[in-house]
Z-matrix of the N, CA and C atoms (Angstrom, degrees):
N
C 1 1.444
C 2 1.521 1 108.08
N 3 1.305 2 116.82 1 135.92
C 4 1.460 3 122.14 2 -178.04
C 5 1.526 4 110.44 3 -78.70
N 6 1.354 5 114.94 4 165.28
C 7 1.460 6 120.37 5 176.27
C 8 1.512 7 111.84 6 -60.52
N 9 1.344 8 116.18 7 -36.20
C 10 1.464 9 120.42 8 179.10
C 11 1.533 10 110.69 9 -65.54
N 12 1.327 11 116.60 10 -42.21
C 13 1.465 12 120.05 11 178.55
C 14 1.527 13 110.91 12 -63.90
N 15 1.343 14 116.73 13 -38.07
C 16 1.461 15 119.91 14 177.27
C 17 1.519 16 110.61 15 -65.90
N 18 1.324 17 117.47 16 -39.20
C 19 1.457 18 120.80 17 177.85
C 20 1.526 19 109.72 18 -60.99
N 21 1.327 20 116.40 19 -42.97
C 22 1.465 21 120.38 20 177.09
C 23 1.524 22 110.21 21 -61.89
N 24 1.343 23 116.77 22 -41.98
C 25 1.469 24 120.52 23 177.72
C 26 1.524 25 110.76 24 -59.50
N 27 1.334 26 117.79 25 -43.45
C 28 1.457 27 121.59 26 178.84
C 29 1.528 28 110.11 27 -61.35
N 30 1.325 29 117.15 28 -44.48
C 31 1.467 30 120.87 29 179.16
C 32 1.525 31 110.22 30 -60.87
N 33 1.344 32 116.55 31 -44.32
C 34 1.468 33 120.65 32 179.31
C 35 1.528 34 110.29 33 -62.66
N 36 1.339 35 117.16 34 -43.94
C 37 1.463 36 120.18 35 -180.00
C 38 1.521 37 111.34 36 -64.65
N 39 1.331 38 117.09 37 -39.96
C 40 1.463 39 119.46 38 177.36
C 41 1.519 40 110.70 39 -64.16
N 42 1.323 41 116.20 40 -41.35
C 43 1.470 42 119.69 41 177.72
C 44 1.520 43 110.39 42 -63.88
N 45 1.333 44 116.29 43 -40.39
C 46 1.463 45 121.52 44 179.58
C 47 1.524 46 111.11 45 -59.96
N 48 1.347 47 115.70 46 -35.75
C 49 1.456 48 119.16 47 -178.58
C 50 1.518 49 112.23 48 -90.73
N 51 1.340 50 117.42 49 6.28
C 52 1.451 51 121.00 50 174.93
C 53 1.510 52 114.46 51 85.48
N 54 1.332 53 117.66 52 17.56
C 55 1.449 54 120.93 53 179.85
C 56 1.520 55 109.67 54 -109.76
N 57 1.306 56 116.81 55 142.10
C 58 1.461 57 121.48 56 175.16
C 59 1.522 58 107.87 57 -86.01
N 60 1.310 59 116.48 58 139.05
C 61 1.456 60 121.65 59 179.35
C 62 1.518 61 109.52 60 -96.46
N 63 1.326 62 115.80 61 123.51
C 64 1.450 63 120.00 62 175.34
C 65 1.526 64 107.87 63 -100.81
N 66 1.333 65 116.39 64 163.42
C 67 1.465 66 120.23 65 178.68
C 68 1.524 67 110.25 66 -60.37
N 69 1.328 68 117.08 67 -39.49
C 70 1.456 69 121.31 68 179.09
C 71 1.527 70 111.05 69 -63.78
N 72 1.313 71 116.10 70 -41.29
C 73 1.459 72 120.53 71 -179.95
C 74 1.524 73 110.33 72 -64.79
N 75 1.324 74 116.58 73 -40.43
C 76 1.469 75 120.02 74 178.92
C 77 1.517 76 109.87 75 -65.50
N 78 1.361 77 117.79 76 -41.01
C 79 1.458 78 120.60 77 177.09
C 80 1.521 79 110.68 78 -62.24
N 81 1.351 80 116.93 79 -42.01
C 82 1.458 81 120.68 80 179.57
C 83 1.521 82 111.13 81 -66.67
N 84 1.308 83 117.10 82 -26.12
C 85 1.454 84 120.54 83 -179.51
C 86 1.525 85 112.90 84 -88.74
N 87 1.315 86 117.32 85 10.48
C 88 1.468 87 119.93 86 178.42
C 89 1.526 88 110.55 87 -59.63
N 90 1.336 89 116.23 88 -38.48
C 91 1.462 90 119.76 89 177.55
C 92 1.524 91 110.42 90 -65.38
N 93 1.336 92 116.11 91 -37.73
C 94 1.457 93 120.13 92 177.00
C 95 1.522 94 110.19 93 -64.53
N 96 1.310 95 116.89 94 -41.42
C 97 1.470 96 120.72 95 178.70
C 98 1.525 97 109.88 96 -59.14
N 99 1.328 98 117.02 97 -47.09
C 100 1.461 99 120.46 98 179.70
C 101 1.525 100 111.52 99 -63.70
N 102 1.330 101 116.05 100 -42.29
C 103 1.464 102 120.00 101 179.70
C 104 1.523 103 111.39 102 -66.58
N 105 1.340 104 116.71 103 -40.33
C 106 1.463 105 119.89 104 177.08
C 107 1.517 106 111.07 105 -62.61
N 108 1.319 107 117.01 106 -40.99
C 109 1.463 108 120.72 107 178.76
C 110 1.524 109 109.98 108 -59.06
N 111 1.340 110 116.22 109 -46.18
C 112 1.457 111 120.21 110 178.44
C 113 1.531 112 110.65 111 -63.92
N 114 1.335 113 117.14 112 -42.33
C 115 1.458 114 121.12 113 -179.46
C 116 1.519 115 111.06 114 -62.39
N 117 1.315 116 116.75 115 -42.67
C 118 1.459 117 120.90 116 179.85
C 119 1.527 118 109.91 117 -64.93
N 120 1.321 119 116.72 118 -40.81
C 121 1.462 120 120.62 119 179.38
C 122 1.527 121 111.65 120 -63.10
N 123 1.353 122 116.82 121 -30.55
C 124 1.465 123 121.78 122 -178.00
C 125 1.528 124 113.26 123 -96.74
N 126 1.315 125 118.86 124 6.71
C 127 1.464 126 122.25 125 -170.96
C 128 1.529 127 111.66 126 -93.54
N 129 1.316 128 116.24 127 76.49
C 130 1.463 129 120.22 128 -176.66
C 131 1.528 130 113.46 129 -77.71
N 132 1.331 131 118.48 130 -13.13
C 133 1.464 132 119.75 131 -177.84
C 134 1.521 133 112.80 132 -84.29
N 135 1.322 134 117.19 133 -3.59
C 136 1.459 135 121.32 134 -179.33
C 137 1.520 136 110.22 135 -90.24
N 138 1.322 137 115.22 136 154.54
C 139 1.457 138 120.64 137 178.67
C 140 1.516 139 112.33 138 -64.12
N 141 1.316 140 116.28 139 -40.42
C 142 1.463 141 120.59 140 178.27
C 143 1.520 142 109.03 141 -155.79
N 144 1.303 143 114.83 142 173.48
C 145 1.458 144 122.32 143 -176.48
C 146 1.534 145 111.86 144 -61.79
N 147 1.302 146 117.16 145 -40.81
C 148 1.467 147 120.76 146 -179.38
C 149 1.529 148 110.36 147 -61.96
N 150 1.325 149 117.24 148 -45.66
C 151 1.464 150 121.13 149 178.21
C 152 1.522 151 110.26 150 -57.99
N 153 1.332 152 116.71 151 -43.07
C 154 1.463 153 120.90 152 178.96
C 155 1.526 154 111.16 153 -62.23
N 156 1.322 155 116.91 154 -44.97
C 157 1.468 156 121.06 155 -179.10
C 158 1.526 157 111.28 156 -60.29
N 159 1.314 158 115.86 157 -47.86
C 160 1.459 159 119.96 158 -176.55
C 161 1.523 160 110.70 159 -67.38
N 162 1.339 161 117.09 160 -50.17
C 163 1.461 162 120.21 161 -176.29
C 164 1.525 163 111.45 162 -64.37
N 165 1.329 164 117.40 163 -49.96
C 166 1.462 165 120.10 164 -178.64
C 167 1.527 166 111.68 165 -63.25
N 168 1.327 167 116.90 166 -40.76
C 169 1.462 168 120.06 167 179.23
C 170 1.514 169 111.55 168 -63.87
N 171 1.319 170 116.64 169 -45.85
C 172 1.457 171 120.90 170 -178.26
C 173 1.525 172 111.37 171 -67.43
N 174 1.321 173 117.03 172 -49.18
C 175 1.471 174 119.86 173 -177.53
C 176 1.529 175 111.22 174 -68.36
N 177 1.318 176 117.29 175 -33.61
C 178 1.459 177 120.65 176 177.03
C 179 1.524 178 110.29 177 -62.50
N 180 1.313 179 115.69 178 -42.40
C 181 1.469 180 120.07 179 177.99
C 182 1.536 181 110.75 180 -61.43
N 183 1.317 182 117.13 181 -41.66
C 184 1.468 183 121.01 182 -178.78
C 185 1.531 184 112.16 183 -68.58
N 186 1.322 185 116.14 184 -29.71
C 187 1.464 186 121.49 185 -173.40
C 188 1.529 187 113.27 186 -94.56
N 189 1.308 188 118.16 187 -7.60
C 190 1.467 189 120.35 188 -169.64
C 191 1.527 190 114.33 189 -63.97
N 192 1.307 191 119.36 190 -26.53
C 193 1.470 192 119.81 191 178.13
C 194 1.526 193 111.68 192 -73.44
N 195 1.305 194 117.15 193 -24.38
C 196 1.469 195 120.79 194 -178.86
C 197 1.515 196 112.12 195 -91.96
N 198 1.324 197 116.38 196 -36.36
C 199 1.465 198 121.17 197 177.77
C 200 1.518 199 106.16 198 -124.07
N 201 1.311 200 116.41 199 100.79
C 202 1.467 201 121.80 200 -172.82
C 203 1.529 202 113.05 201 -70.30
N 204 1.322 203 117.22 202 -38.42
C 205 1.461 204 120.32 203 -176.43
C 206 1.530 205 109.95 204 -72.31
N 207 1.310 206 115.74 205 120.36
C 208 1.467 207 121.37 206 -175.35
C 209 1.517 208 112.05 207 -60.52
N 210 1.325 209 117.61 208 -45.40
C 211 1.474 210 120.33 209 -178.57
C 212 1.522 211 111.43 210 -62.76
N 213 1.338 212 116.80 211 -44.37
C 214 1.473 213 120.29 212 178.43
C 215 1.525 214 111.10 213 -63.37
N 216 1.321 215 116.14 214 -41.76
C 217 1.469 216 121.35 215 -179.27
C 218 1.528 217 110.65 216 -62.40
N 219 1.325 218 116.59 217 -47.30
C 220 1.466 219 119.92 218 -178.50
C 221 1.524 220 111.80 219 -69.64
N 222 1.323 221 116.89 220 -35.17
C 223 1.466 222 119.74 221 176.84
C 224 1.524 223 110.23 222 -63.55
N 225 1.337 224 116.58 223 -43.72
C 226 1.464 225 119.80 224 177.73
C 227 1.526 226 110.61 225 -62.82
N 228 1.308 227 118.18 226 -44.05
C 229 1.470 228 121.11 227 179.78
C 230 1.524 229 111.28 228 -61.86
N 231 1.326 230 117.74 229 -40.38
C 232 1.476 231 120.26 230 176.67
C 233 1.525 232 110.56 231 -61.74
N 234 1.353 233 116.07 232 -43.98
C 235 1.466 234 119.38 233 179.81
C 236 1.523 235 111.30 234 -65.00
N 237 1.331 236 117.33 235 -42.91
C 238 1.469 237 120.77 236 178.51
C 239 1.511 238 109.56 237 -58.94
N 240 1.318 239 116.48 238 -47.72
C 241 1.468 240 120.09 239 -178.41
C 242 1.526 241 110.61 240 -61.77
N 243 1.334 242 116.49 241 -45.71
C 244 1.462 243 120.53 242 -177.94
C 245 1.538 244 111.69 243 -63.61
N 246 1.337 245 117.18 244 -47.12
C 247 1.466 246 120.19 245 -177.78
C 248 1.527 247 111.89 246 -70.63
N 249 1.328 248 116.62 247 -36.84
C 250 1.465 249 119.47 248 176.72
C 251 1.523 250 110.04 249 -63.33
N 252 1.321 251 117.10 250 -46.03
C 253 1.475 252 120.41 251 179.54
C 254 1.524 253 111.37 252 -64.63
N 255 1.331 254 116.50 253 -38.63
C 256 1.463 255 120.24 254 178.17
C 257 1.523 256 110.23 255 -59.33
N 258 1.340 257 116.01 256 -39.25
C 259 1.470 258 121.06 257 -179.66
C 260 1.524 259 112.40 258 -88.32
N 261 1.326 260 117.02 259 2.13
C 262 1.466 261 122.20 260 -178.85
C 263 1.533 262 111.77 261 60.81
N 264 1.336 263 114.78 262 44.78
C 265 1.465 264 122.23 263 176.26
C 266 1.525 265 108.53 264 -117.73
N 267 1.319 266 118.40 265 151.87
C 268 1.466 267 119.74 266 173.28
C 269 1.536 268 109.68 267 -67.97
N 270 1.324 269 118.37 268 127.48
C 271 1.464 270 120.06 269 179.75
C 272 1.526 271 112.75 270 -58.01
N 273 1.312 272 116.85 271 -31.60
C 274 1.465 273 120.62 272 179.33
C 275 1.530 274 110.95 273 -65.49
N 276 1.326 275 117.65 274 -35.47
C 277 1.457 276 121.37 275 176.16
C 278 1.522 277 109.85 276 -64.39
N 279 1.309 278 116.99 277 -42.49
C 280 1.464 279 120.91 278 179.12
C 281 1.528 280 109.77 279 -62.85
N 282 1.327 281 117.31 280 -41.04
C 283 1.466 282 120.39 281 176.68
C 284 1.532 283 110.84 282 -61.11
N 285 1.318 284 117.08 283 -40.30
C 286 1.469 285 120.59 284 178.68
C 287 1.527 286 110.88 285 -65.00
N 288 1.318 287 117.68 286 -40.39
C 289 1.469 288 121.31 287 177.81
C 290 1.526 289 109.56 288 -63.40
N 291 1.319 290 117.33 289 -46.50
C 292 1.466 291 120.87 290 179.19
C 293 1.524 292 110.20 291 -60.78
N 294 1.313 293 116.51 292 -42.82
C 295 1.466 294 121.72 293 179.79
C 296 1.526 295 110.20 294 -55.68
N 297 1.321 296 117.05 295 -48.58
C 298 1.464 297 121.61 296 -178.18
C 299 1.529 298 111.21 297 -73.31
N 300 1.318 299 116.65 298 -43.50
C 301 1.472 300 120.43 299 -174.27
C 302 1.528 301 113.52 300 -69.14
N 303 1.343 302 117.66 301 -46.27
C 304 1.467 303 119.73 302 -170.60
C 305 1.524 304 114.46 303 -133.65
N 306 1.322 305 117.11 304 -3.12
C 307 1.462 306 120.72 305 -174.78
C 308 1.534 307 110.58 306 54.75
N 309 1.338 308 115.46 307 35.13
C 310 1.465 309 123.67 308 177.53
C 311 1.528 310 113.13 309 66.03
N 312 1.330 311 116.63 310 25.77
C 313 1.461 312 121.75 311 175.53
C 314 1.522 313 108.27 312 -97.78
N 315 1.327 314 116.45 313 105.49
C 316 1.467 315 118.89 314 -176.49
C 317 1.521 316 112.66 315 -68.80
N 318 1.333 317 118.59 316 -12.66
C 319 1.459 318 123.05 317 179.04
C 320 1.536 319 112.05 318 -99.03
N 321 1.300 320 118.05 319 6.90
C 322 1.470 321 121.48 320 -176.89
C 323 1.532 322 111.29 321 -63.60
N 324 1.325 323 114.15 322 140.99
C 325 1.472 324 121.87 323 173.75
C 326 1.525 325 106.26 324 -132.42
N 327 1.321 326 116.53 325 125.59
C 328 1.470 327 120.07 326 179.98
C 329 1.518 328 110.22 327 -80.70
N 330 1.324 329 115.49 328 169.26
C 331 1.466 330 120.23 329 176.93
C 332 1.527 331 111.18 330 -62.67
N 333 1.336 332 117.38 331 -24.47
C 334 1.469 333 121.57 332 178.64
C 335 1.527 334 112.27 333 -88.01
N 336 1.351 335 116.80 334 -6.34
C 337 1.462 336 120.48 335 178.14
C 338 1.519 337 115.04 336 100.08
N 339 1.335 338 118.11 337 0.76
C 340 1.473 339 120.51 338 176.87
C 341 1.518 340 108.84 339 -64.67
N 342 1.342 341 115.85 340 147.92
C 343 1.460 342 119.42 341 -170.98
C 344 1.515 343 113.45 342 -129.36
N 345 1.312 344 114.06 343 148.91
C 346 1.455 345 121.90 344 168.62
C 347 1.511 346 114.88 345 81.32
N 348 1.312 347 114.09 346 -168.59
C 349 1.460 348 122.81 347 -174.25
C 350 1.520 349 113.24 348 -54.77
N 351 1.334 350 116.46 349 -49.31
C 352 1.464 351 120.49 350 -177.02
C 353 1.522 352 112.60 351 -99.01
N 354 1.349 353 116.19 352 9.61
C 355 1.459 354 122.47 353 176.27
C 356 1.530 355 112.20 354 52.78
N 357 1.322 356 114.82 355 61.17
C 358 1.463 357 122.38 356 179.00
C 359 1.524 358 108.77 357 -86.27
N 360 1.314 359 115.89 358 135.11
C 361 1.462 360 120.84 359 179.32
C 362 1.533 361 109.80 360 -75.32
N 363 1.337 362 117.19 361 136.48
C 364 1.468 363 121.20 362 -177.37
C 365 1.529 364 114.63 363 -61.15
N 366 1.332 365 118.16 364 -24.74
C 367 1.473 366 118.81 365 -179.21
C 368 1.524 367 111.57 366 -60.29
N 369 1.346 368 117.61 367 -24.58
C 370 1.462 369 119.44 368 178.84
C 371 1.526 370 111.53 369 -62.08
N 372 1.319 371 117.68 370 -33.63
C 373 1.471 372 120.41 371 179.35
C 374 1.526 373 110.62 372 -63.33
N 375 1.319 374 117.01 373 -41.31
C 376 1.464 375 120.77 374 177.88
C 377 1.523 376 110.30 375 -68.01
N 378 1.333 377 116.05 376 -40.32
C 379 1.466 378 121.09 377 -178.97
C 380 1.522 379 111.99 378 -58.85
N 381 1.310 380 117.19 379 -37.33
C 382 1.472 381 119.75 380 -177.41
C 383 1.521 382 112.25 381 -96.21
N 384 1.335 383 117.06 382 6.09
C 385 1.460 384 120.83 383 176.49
C 386 1.520 385 114.19 384 75.56
N 387 1.321 386 116.92 385 29.32
C 388 1.467 387 120.86 386 179.57
C 389 1.533 388 110.17 387 -132.23
N 390 1.334 389 117.50 388 57.22
C 391 1.457 390 119.96 389 -175.15
C 392 1.529 391 113.75 390 -64.12
N 393 1.315 392 118.36 391 -17.57
C 394 1.457 393 121.28 392 -179.34
C 395 1.514 394 114.33 393 -85.73
N 396 1.333 395 118.02 394 -7.11
C 397 1.465 396 120.15 395 179.88
C 398 1.526 397 110.56 396 -67.71
N 399 1.304 398 115.99 397 153.20
C 400 1.466 399 122.82 398 -175.08
C 401 1.522 400 110.66 399 -105.24
N 402 1.318 401 117.41 400 112.57
C 403 1.463 402 121.02 401 179.50
C 404 1.528 403 112.56 402 -74.25
N 405 1.322 404 117.46 403 -8.10
C 406 1.458 405 119.76 404 173.82
C 407 1.530 406 111.13 405 -87.19
N 408 1.309 407 117.27 406 -8.74
C 409 1.466 408 121.17 407 171.75
C 410 1.526 409 106.61 408 -72.91
N 411 1.325 410 116.19 409 122.79
C 412 1.470 411 119.69 410 -177.16
C 413 1.525 412 110.88 411 -57.67
N 414 1.320 413 117.82 412 -42.98
C 415 1.465 414 121.37 413 -177.88
C 416 1.533 415 110.86 414 -61.57
N 417 1.325 416 116.80 415 -48.17
C 418 1.473 417 121.03 416 179.78
C 419 1.522 418 110.82 417 -63.22
N 420 1.324 419 116.50 418 -45.94
C 421 1.453 420 121.45 419 -177.91
C 422 1.522 421 111.24 420 -63.00
N 423 1.319 422 116.62 421 -45.25
C 424 1.468 423 120.00 422 179.75
C 425 1.526 424 111.54 423 -65.17
N 426 1.321 425 117.20 424 -42.22
C 427 1.468 426 119.77 425 -179.99
C 428 1.520 427 110.14 426 -61.95
N 429 1.317 428 116.80 427 -46.27
C 430 1.464 429 119.65 428 -178.75
C 431 1.528 430 110.95 429 -69.16
N 432 1.331 431 117.55 430 -45.65
C 433 1.460 432 120.54 431 -179.15
C 434 1.519 433 112.48 432 -60.84
N 435 1.318 434 116.79 433 -44.48
C 436 1.474 435 120.29 434 179.29
C 437 1.522 436 111.07 435 -65.42
N 438 1.332 437 116.25 436 -39.95
C 439 1.465 438 120.28 437 179.59
C 440 1.527 439 110.62 438 -65.31
N 441 1.318 440 116.67 439 -42.70
C 442 1.470 441 120.86 440 178.76
C 443 1.528 442 110.57 441 -63.42
N 444 1.333 443 117.01 442 -47.07
C 445 1.466 444 120.32 443 179.70
C 446 1.528 445 110.88 444 -61.20
N 447 1.320 446 117.33 445 -43.02
C 448 1.467 447 120.50 446 179.21
C 449 1.535 448 110.76 447 -63.33
N 450 1.324 449 116.45 448 -40.30
C 451 1.471 450 120.35 449 178.12
C 452 1.531 451 110.37 450 -59.82
N 453 1.327 452 116.54 451 -45.25
C 454 1.464 453 119.86 452 179.72
C 455 1.525 454 111.64 453 -67.88
N 456 1.290 455 117.06 454 -33.26
C 457 1.465 456 120.56 455 177.07
C 458 1.534 457 110.26 456 -65.19
N 459 1.314 458 116.77 457 -41.13
C 460 1.479 459 120.27 458 175.90
C 461 1.525 460 110.38 459 -66.64
N 462 1.330 461 115.88 460 -44.11
C 463 1.464 462 120.55 461 -178.94
C 464 1.521 463 111.12 462 -59.72
N 465 1.328 464 116.62 463 -33.44
C 466 1.462 465 122.08 464 -179.34
C 467 1.528 466 112.43 465 -96.83
N 468 1.323 467 116.83 466 20.17
C 469 1.476 468 123.16 467 176.26
C 470 1.530 469 112.75 468 51.02
N 471 1.346 470 115.49 469 41.01
C 472 1.458 471 119.83 470 176.52
C 473 1.519 472 115.11 471 86.09
N 474 1.330 473 118.50 472 -0.07
C 475 1.462 474 121.27 473 179.57
C 476 1.534 475 108.35 474 -77.36
N 477 1.328 476 115.60 475 101.70
C 478 1.461 477 121.55 476 -174.61
C 479 1.524 478 112.34 477 -63.90
N 480 1.301 479 118.28 478 -38.25
C 481 1.470 480 120.59 479 -179.41
C 482 1.525 481 110.70 480 -62.59
N 483 1.321 482 116.63 481 -45.99
C 484 1.468 483 119.81 482 178.74
C 485 1.532 484 111.21 483 -68.35
N 486 1.331 485 117.09 484 -37.47
C 487 1.469 486 120.51 485 178.86
C 488 1.529 487 110.36 486 -64.11
N 489 1.330 488 117.09 487 -42.72
C 490 1.464 489 120.22 488 177.81
C 491 1.527 490 110.99 489 -65.22
N 492 1.329 491 117.03 490 -37.73
C 493 1.458 492 120.34 491 175.93
C 494 1.520 493 111.53 492 -61.71
N 495 1.310 494 116.87 493 -43.23
C 496 1.468 495 120.53 494 176.71
C 497 1.531 496 110.60 495 -63.40
N 498 1.318 497 115.80 496 -43.97
C 499 1.464 498 120.34 497 -178.50
C 500 1.526 499 110.34 498 -57.20
N 501 1.308 500 116.45 499 -42.23
C 502 1.455 501 122.47 500 -177.27
C 503 1.524 502 112.90 501 -86.40
N 504 1.306 503 117.48 502 -8.50
C 505 1.460 504 120.31 503 -176.86
C 506 1.516 505 112.34 504 76.45
N 507 1.322 506 115.71 505 24.41
C 508 1.473 507 119.49 506 -177.63
C 509 1.528 508 111.18 507 -126.70
N 510 1.331 509 116.74 508 34.20
C 511 1.458 510 121.11 509 -179.64
C 512 1.520 511 110.21 510 -52.72
N 513 1.325 512 116.23 511 130.23
C 514 1.455 513 122.10 512 -178.96
C 515 1.519 514 112.41 513 102.27
N 516 1.324 515 116.97 514 -19.81
C 517 1.469 516 121.32 515 176.22
C 518 1.529 517 107.74 516 -101.43
N 519 1.301 518 116.34 517 143.66
C 520 1.460 519 119.65 518 -178.70
C 521 1.527 520 113.03 519 -98.55
N 522 1.329 521 118.22 520 -3.34
C 523 1.459 522 120.62 521 -175.84
C 524 1.523 523 112.32 522 -59.06
N 525 1.333 524 116.61 523 -55.19
C 526 1.465 525 120.03 524 -177.69
C 527 1.527 526 111.99 525 -64.26
N 528 1.331 527 119.37 526 -51.33
C 529 1.468 528 118.27 527 178.10
C 530 1.530 529 112.42 528 -56.13
N 531 1.325 530 117.26 529 -39.20
C 532 1.468 531 120.28 530 178.35
C 533 1.525 532 111.53 531 -62.60
N 534 1.334 533 116.68 532 -41.40
C 535 1.469 534 120.09 533 178.16
C 536 1.530 535 110.92 534 -60.63
N 537 1.325 536 116.32 535 -48.05
C 538 1.468 537 120.49 536 -178.67
C 539 1.526 538 110.48 537 -63.66
N 540 1.315 539 117.22 538 -46.11
C 541 1.463 540 120.00 539 -178.12
C 542 1.530 541 111.89 540 -67.35
N 543 1.320 542 116.89 541 -32.88
C 544 1.464 543 119.90 542 175.77
C 545 1.526 544 110.05 543 -66.37
N 546 1.331 545 117.64 544 -45.02
C 547 1.475 546 120.41 545 177.63
C 548 1.523 547 110.44 546 -62.74
N 549 1.312 548 116.57 547 -39.49
C 550 1.468 549 120.40 548 178.59
C 551 1.522 550 110.15 549 -61.62
N 552 1.296 551 116.57 550 -45.92
C 553 1.465 552 121.79 551 -177.61
C 554 1.529 553 112.11 552 -70.13
N 555 1.327 554 117.06 553 -40.66
C 556 1.464 555 120.27 554 -172.41
C 557 1.523 556 114.37 555 -92.86
N 558 1.331 557 118.04 556 -27.28
C 559 1.453 558 119.27 557 -173.06
C 560 1.533 559 113.87 558 -122.33
N 561 1.310 560 118.18 559 -36.04
C 562 1.468 561 120.80 560 -170.76
C 563 1.525 562 112.96 561 -115.28
N 564 1.325 563 118.06 562 21.46
C 565 1.463 564 122.43 563 177.77
C 566 1.537 565 109.90 564 -56.26
N 567 1.301 566 114.52 565 155.16
C 568 1.476 567 120.45 566 -179.60
C 569 1.525 568 109.56 567 -70.59
N 570 1.361 569 115.67 568 133.23
C 571 1.488 570 118.17 569 179.53
C 572 1.511 571 111.80 570 -67.29
């Protein structure tokens, strides 16, 4: 895809999100265009290049206030998409879980000791015989978090509310599942 086509994509995405694109804004987004091009080229978990362009562009725009650096933001989105697809989960659901669990802070530690983006408990590392793994590594955290969520989804026969309750350790309470589903509906819906 040419730079001009990417510029058009940015304009379309801005229009889609209700923002007017100015010439200055497009010039300022030149770095975003370059980063998106690289992200699309590296996006093997997508069905095709167009899907990668649309999803990464849209989700990057939604996430930019939380992760300012374009390269870091796109790298995280690629990892989320790849790990979610590997676990057969919707990537948007994983984004909603991360939003609620850590607010996209890969260094987050909960009062209970859960760590990283998806707030994975360290005991899981011992359980699987990998106590030296780093839960602050986005790749490790996403792989484990997605795998755990998928396991609970299977255990609950596809009941997402119960699976989210298990994931959070609050099975039987609707507070956490409601938070995740609200974020999914309001912020991380599929484009």
